[in-house]
C-alpha positions in Angstrom: 152.9 154.8 90.8 150.0 154.6 93.2 147.7 153.4 90.5 150.0 150.6 89.6 150.3 149.5 93.2 146.5 149.4 93.5 146.1 147.4 90.3 148.7 144.8 91.5 146.9 144.6 94.9 143.6 144.0 93.2 145.1 141.3 90.9 146.6 139.5 93.9 143.3 139.6 95.8 141.4 138.3 92.8 143.9 135.4 92.4 143.6 134.6 96.1 139.8 134.5 95.9 139.9 132.2 92.9 142.3 129.9 94.8 140.0 129.7 97.8 137.0 129.0 95.6 138.9 126.2 93.9 139.8 124.7 97.3 136.2 124.8 98.5 134.9 123.1 95.3 137.6 120.4 95.6 136.5 119.8 99.3 132.9 119.6 98.3 133.7 117.0 95.6 135.7 114.9 98.0 133.2 115.0 100.8 130.6 112.7 99.1 133.3 110.2 98.2 134.4 110.0 101.8 130.9 109.5 103.2 129.6 107.2 100.4 131.4 104.1 101.7 129.9 104.5 105.1 126.2 104.2 104.1 126.8 101.5 101.4 127.7 98.8 104.0 124.1 98.6 105.0 123.0 98.6 101.4 125.4 95.8 100.5 124.0 93.8 103.4 120.5 94.0 101.9 121.6 92.1 98.9 123.5 89.6 101.0 120.3 88.8 102.9 118.5 88.3 99.6 121.1 85.6 98.7 119.4 82.7 100.5 122.0 80.0 99.5 125.0 82.2 100.3 126.7 81.6 97.0 127.4 85.3 96.4 125.0 85.4 93.5 121.2 86.1 93.0 119.0 84.1 90.7 115.9 85.7 89.4 113.8 83.6 91.8 115.8 84.9 94.8 115.5 88.5 93.4 111.8 88.1 92.8 111.1 86.7 96.3 113.0 89.4 98.1 112.2 92.5 96.1 108.6 92.0 94.8 106.6 94.9 96.1 103.1 94.3 94.7 103.5 97.2 92.2 105.8 95.8 89.5 104.6 92.6 87.8 106.7 89.5 87.6 107.4 90.3 83.9 108.5 93.8 84.8 110.8 92.6 87.6 112.2 90.0 85.2 112.9 92.7 82.6 114.7 94.8 85.2 116.7 91.8 86.4 117.9 90.9 82.9 118.7 94.6 82.0 121.3 94.4 84.8 122.4 90.8 83.9 124.1 91.6 80.6 125.2 87.9 80.1 121.7 86.6 80.7 122.9 83.7 82.8 120.3 84.1 85.5 123.0 84.7 88.1 123.9 88.2 89.3 126.8 88.9 91.6 125.5 90.6 94.7 128.2 93.2 94.8 127.6 94.0 91.2 123.9 94.3 91.9 124.4 96.6 94.9 126.8 98.8 92.9 124.3 99.1 90.1 121.5 100.2 92.4 123.8 102.5 94.5 124.0 104.9 91.6 120.3 105.7 92.1 120.2 106.1 95.9 120.2 109.9 95.8 119.5 111.4 99.3 118.8 107.9 100.7 122.6 107.3 100.7 122.8 110.0 103.5 119.9 108.2 105.2 121.7 104.9 105.1 124.9 106.5 106.4 122.9 108.1 109.3 121.2 104.8 110.1 124.6 103.0 110.3 126.0 105.7 112.6 122.8 105.7 114.7 122.7 101.9 114.9 126.3 101.9 116.1 125.7 104.6 118.6 122.6 102.9 120.1 124.3 99.6 120.4 127.2 101.2 122.1 124.9 103.1 124.5 122.9 99.9 125.3 126.1 98.0 126.0 127.2 100.8 128.3 123.8 100.8 130.0 124.0 97.0 130.6 127.4 97.4 132.3 126.8 100.5 134.4 123.1 100.7 135.2 123.0 98.6 138.3 125.9 100.5 139.9 124.6 104.0 138.9 123.1 106.5 141.4 119.3 107.0 141.6 119.7 110.1 139.4 121.8 108.3 136.9 119.3 105.4 136.6 116.5 107.9 136.2 118.3 109.8 133.4 119.0 106.4 131.7 115.4 105.4 131.8 114.3 108.8 130.5 116.7 108.8 127.6 115.7 105.2 126.6 112.0 106.3 126.5 112.7 109.5 124.7 114.9 107.7 122.1 112.3 105.1 121.5 109.6 107.8 121.1 111.7 109.8 118.6 112.4 106.7 116.5 108.7 105.7 116.6 107.7 109.1 115.4 110.2 109.0 112.5 109.1 105.5 111.6 105.4 106.5 111.4 106.4 109.3 109.0 108.3 106.8 106.9 105.4 104.4 106.9 103.0 107.1 105.8 105.4 108.2 103.0 105.7 104.5 101.9 101.9 104.1 101.8 101.5 107.3 99.9 104.1 106.3 97.3 102.4 102.9 96.9 99.1 104.5 96.3 100.5 106.8 93.7 102.3 103.8 92.0 99.3 101.4 92.1 97.3 101.2 88.8 93.9 102.8 88.8 91.1 100.4 89.8 89.0 99.0 86.9 85.3 98.1 87.0 85.9 94.7 85.3 86.9 91.7 87.4 90.7 91.5 88.0 92.6 88.6 86.6 94.2 87.7 89.9 92.4 86.1 92.8 92.1 87.8 96.1 94.5 85.4 97.7 97.1 86.1 95.0 96.6 89.9 95.2 96.9 89.9 99.0 99.7 87.4 99.0 102.1 89.7 97.3 101.9 92.4 99.9 101.3 90.2 102.9 104.7 88.7 102.7 106.4 92.0 102.5 104.3 93.6 105.3 104.9 90.7 107.6 108.6 91.1 106.8 108.4 94.7 107.7 106.8 93.8 111.1 109.6 91.6 112.2 112.1 93.1 114.6 115.7 93.0 113.2 118.5 91.5 115.2 120.1 94.1 117.6 123.3 92.1 117.6 124.0 92.8 113.9 125.2 96.3 113.4 124.1 96.3 109.7 120.7 94.7 110.2 118.8 97.9 111.1 117.2 98.9 114.4 113.6 100.1 113.7 110.5 98.0 114.2 106.9 98.8 113.2 105.3 98.3 116.6 102.6 96.2 115.0 102.1 92.6 116.2 102.8 89.9 113.6 99.8 87.7 112.7 100.4 84.0 112.3 99.9 82.3 108.9 96.7 80.5 109.8 95.0 83.7 110.8 96.1 85.3 107.6 94.6 82.5 105.6 91.4 82.7 107.5 91.1 86.4 106.9 91.8 86.1 103.2 89.2 83.3 102.9 86.5 85.4 104.6 87.4 88.4 102.3 87.1 86.1 99.3 83.6 85.0 100.4 82.6 88.6 101.0 83.8 89.7 97.5 81.9 86.8 95.9 78.7 88.0 97.5 79.3 91.6 96.4 79.9 90.5 92.8 76.7 88.5 92.8 74.7 91.6 93.8 75.9 93.4 90.6 76.2 96.9 92.2 75.5 99.9 89.9 78.4 102.2 89.8 78.0 105.9 89.0 81.5 107.2 88.1 80.2 110.4 86.5 78.6 111.6 89.7 81.7 110.7 91.7 83.9 112.5 89.2 81.8 115.6 89.6 82.2 115.7 93.3 85.9 114.9 93.1 86.4 117.9 90.8 84.8 120.2 93.4 86.4 118.9 96.6 89.5 117.0 97.5 88.9 113.4 96.5 89.9 111.7 99.7 90.2 112.2 103.5 92.3 110.1 105.8 91.0 107.9 108.7 93.6 106.9 111.3 92.7 104.1 113.7 94.8 103.8 116.8 94.4 100.8 119.2 95.9 101.1 122.7 95.8 98.4 125.4 96.4 100.1 128.8 97.6 98.6 132.0 95.0 98.5 134.8 97.1 100.6 137.2 97.5 103.4 134.7 93.9 103.8 133.5 93.2 107.0 135.4 96.3 108.7 134.2 95.8 107.5 130.7 92.3 109.0 130.6 93.6 112.4 131.6 96.4 112.3 129.0 94.0 111.1 126.4 91.5 113.9 127.1 94.3 116.5 126.7 95.4 115.0 123.4 91.8 114.9 122.1 91.3 118.6 123.0 94.5 119.6 121.2 93.9 117.4 118.2 90.3 118.6 117.7 91.5 122.2 117.8 93.9 121.6 114.9 92.7 123.3 111.7 93.4 120.2 109.5 91.6 117.7 111.8 88.0 116.9 110.9 86.9 114.8 113.9 88.2 112.7 116.8 86.3 109.8 118.4 87.3 107.3 121.1 85.7 103.9 121.8 86.5 101.7 124.8 86.1 98.0 124.3 83.7 96.4 126.8 85.4 94.3 129.5 88.9 95.3 128.3 91.3 98.1 129.1 91.6 98.7 125.4 90.8 102.0 123.7 90.4 102.6 119.9 90.7 106.2 118.7 89.6 107.3 115.3 91.1 110.5 113.8 89.7 112.0 110.6 92.2 114.3 108.7 91.9 116.4 105.6 94.7 114.4 103.9 97.7 112.2 104.7 100.1 115.1 104.6 98.2 116.9 107.4 98.4 113.9 109.7 102.1 113.3 108.9 102.8 117.0 109.8 100.8 116.7 113.0 102.8 113.7 114.1 105.8 116.0 114.5 103.9 118.5 116.6 104.5 118.9 120.3 101.0 117.7 121.2 101.5 114.4 119.4 105.0 113.9 120.7 103.9 114.7 124.3 101.0 112.2 124.1 103.3 109.4 122.7 105.9 110.1 125.4 103.3 110.0 128.2 101.5 106.8 127.2 104.5 104.7 126.1 104.9 103.3 129.7 101.1 102.9 130.2 100.5 100.4 127.4 100.6 96.6 127.8 101.5 96.1 124.1 102.7 98.2 121.3 100.2 100.6 119.8 98.6 99.4 116.6 98.1 102.1 114.0 96.2 101.7 110.7 95.0 104.2 108.1 92.3 104.2 105.4 91.4 106.7 102.7 87.7 107.6 102.5 85.9 109.6 99.8 85.7 113.3 100.7 82.2 113.4 99.2 81.0 110.9 101.9 82.3 113.2 104.7 80.7 116.3 103.0 77.3 114.7 102.6 77.4 113.2 106.1 78.0 116.6 107.7 75.6 118.6 105.6 
């Protein structure tokens, strides 16, 4: 009798556990469906912005202008466009297009959902600040200013990591350079990316909850200056081509097989207000000491432009991943938090990959 009772109890417990597991699986399946719609509103808005004539449809020309990334050729973009447009009528419904791409978002659906929530929370906080800041106590105003600075610093740190990831992905996706002269002119090659990078540098409207909130912190250069820079680059390349340099790929390949092929140079330009120069120098020295002591840092150098309160800092890192990791360190965040109120303009950051063999030969 006792054995039968124990068997019945075990069967009931087993059935209960199976029921609980089934409920958990059902909840896990329903959870993504609940959160998917939240992040997709921003994604749908991307395609609405690409629709320049607001007819609810995208022609290939509109698709090409908005989504060209300098990696895929026009022919490859056209092939992608017509693979979605089954009727081949050169007009894709924006909702259909966004639904098609939304199947491939992966983890970025959670990112879009978080951005939408973050955008809404920041706009709500800014509206509240506008209404209550003047009437707040001294302590309340101090906390508000501190939180605005800290929020801006955190977003800037995240944005730099995203920018580094984007550049790394572009480098991996770009075709390997060839020795023979390319078919495209310099102006055409740069034109593809310049348009997108200028678009990235523009601040998005804070009044639109779906327009995004992050900015790059890099000043936008006017069109005439871009044309002048491209023209000068074209002349320089023409001179280099006339000199017929002798390339030695075998020697370079030998070095690359022994050492890591590239190191990363980070250039940071900071314009400091006159009244904060002394404090800035102290904070800068502490940052240089901490950065130089990092195991992945190769060298740090600072240059002050004559006649200006402008500093240019050069950081050499073993690779891009090392620098991206250091951006999340306490030393980097403390430096950014301290200097954000000392700068006249937004800090300008640029990166460049250099041959590791050059660094090794220079330091031997």
